[in-house]
Each structure stands twice: as C-alpha cells, then as structure tokens.
C-alpha positions as CSV (number, residue, x, y, z in Angstrom):
1,M,7.0,69.5,7.0
2,R,10.6,69.8,8.2
3,T,10.4,73.3,9.5
4,W,13.9,73.0,11.0
5,L,15.2,72.3,7.5
6,L,13.4,75.3,6.0
7,R,14.7,77.5,8.8
8,L,18.3,76.3,8.2
9,R,18.0,77.0,4.5
10,N,16.6,80.5,5.1
11,E,19.2,81.3,7.7
12,R,21.8,80.6,5.1
13,A,19.9,82.7,2.5
14,L,19.7,79.8,0.1
15,T,16.9,78.9,-2.3
16,Q,15.7,75.3,-2.8
17,E,17.5,75.5,-6.1
18,D,20.7,76.5,-4.4
19,V,20.6,73.6,-2.0
20,A,19.7,71.1,-4.8
21,A,22.5,72.3,-7.0
22,R,25.1,72.2,-4.2
23,T,24.0,68.6,-3.3
24,G,23.6,67.3,-6.8
25,I,19.9,66.5,-6.6
26,Q,16.9,67.8,-8.4
27,R,15.0,70.8,-6.9
28,A,11.8,68.8,-6.9
29,Y,13.4,66.0,-4.9
30,Y,14.8,68.6,-2.4
31,T,11.3,70.2,-2.1
32,Q,9.8,66.8,-1.2
33,I,12.5,66.3,1.4
34,E,11.9,69.7,2.9
35,N,8.1,69.1,2.9
36,G,8.6,65.7,4.6
37,T,7.0,63.7,1.8
38,R,10.3,61.9,1.0
39,N,13.3,60.9,3.0
40,P,16.8,61.3,1.6
41,S,19.2,58.5,1.2
42,V,22.1,58.5,3.6
43,T,24.4,59.8,0.9
44,V,22.0,62.7,0.1
45,A,21.4,63.4,3.8
46,R,25.2,63.7,4.4
47,R,25.5,66.2,1.5
48,L,22.5,68.2,2.7
49,A,24.0,68.3,6.2
50,D,27.3,69.6,4.8
51,V,25.6,72.4,2.9
52,L,23.2,73.3,5.7
53,G,25.5,72.8,8.7
54,C,23.5,70.2,10.6
55,M,23.8,66.6,11.6
56,W,22.8,64.2,8.8
57,T,21.1,61.9,11.2
58,L,18.4,64.5,11.8
59,F,16.7,63.4,8.6
60,F,16.0,59.9,10.1
61,D,15.4,60.6,13.8
62,H,12.0,62.4,14.1
63,S,11.8,62.6,17.8
64,R,15.4,64.0,18.1
65,C,14.7,66.3,15.2
66,E,11.8,68.0,17.0
67,M,13.8,68.1,20.3
68,T,16.8,69.6,18.4
69,H,14.5,72.1,16.7
70,K,13.2,73.3,20.0
71,T,16.6,73.5,21.5
72,M,17.9,75.4,18.5
73,D,15.0,77.9,18.9
74,A,15.8,78.4,22.6
75,D,19.5,78.9,21.8
76,S,18.6,81.5,19.1
77,D,16.3,83.3,21.6
78,N,19.1,83.4,24.2
79,R,21.7,84.7,21.7
80,G,19.4,87.6,20.8
81,R,19.1,88.6,24.4
82,N,22.8,88.7,25.2
C-alpha cells in the first residue's frame, strides 16, 4: 500500500474518483495504484503528481518513497509544534 499517496489525497480532501477524473484514468486503476498492486505509466505518474503535489518519480523509487514519507511526517509534526 502506498500510504504516502493515500495521505496526500486525504490532505487535499479528494476522493479516489476525484483524483481519477482529474488525471483521466479509471477509478479502479487509481485504486490499484494507491494500493500498490499496479504501477502507473510515466505519463499517469506525472498527472497524478500534478494533482497531488508530489514528485512523479516517487511512484518508481520505493526506497526514496519511504524515506520521503518519513521526512514528510517529521515535517508535519514540526509544523504542528511551531
């Protein structure tokens, strides 16, 4: 599961249907991407990144994805304390 992707979508108050419609893909395909059972094409990854405000390469770099996810969590925690 791409928990970082779910978190980004929820932070923007978007449904899976919203993201799918904005990127021109089927909701079922987006669900598979979010669940980690399918990888998007580069074109779709770029569209998703535009909608969700992330780097499109996160969809293909699993080690960086996890590191970025942890860093983003730490940044969120720090913002809440200031």
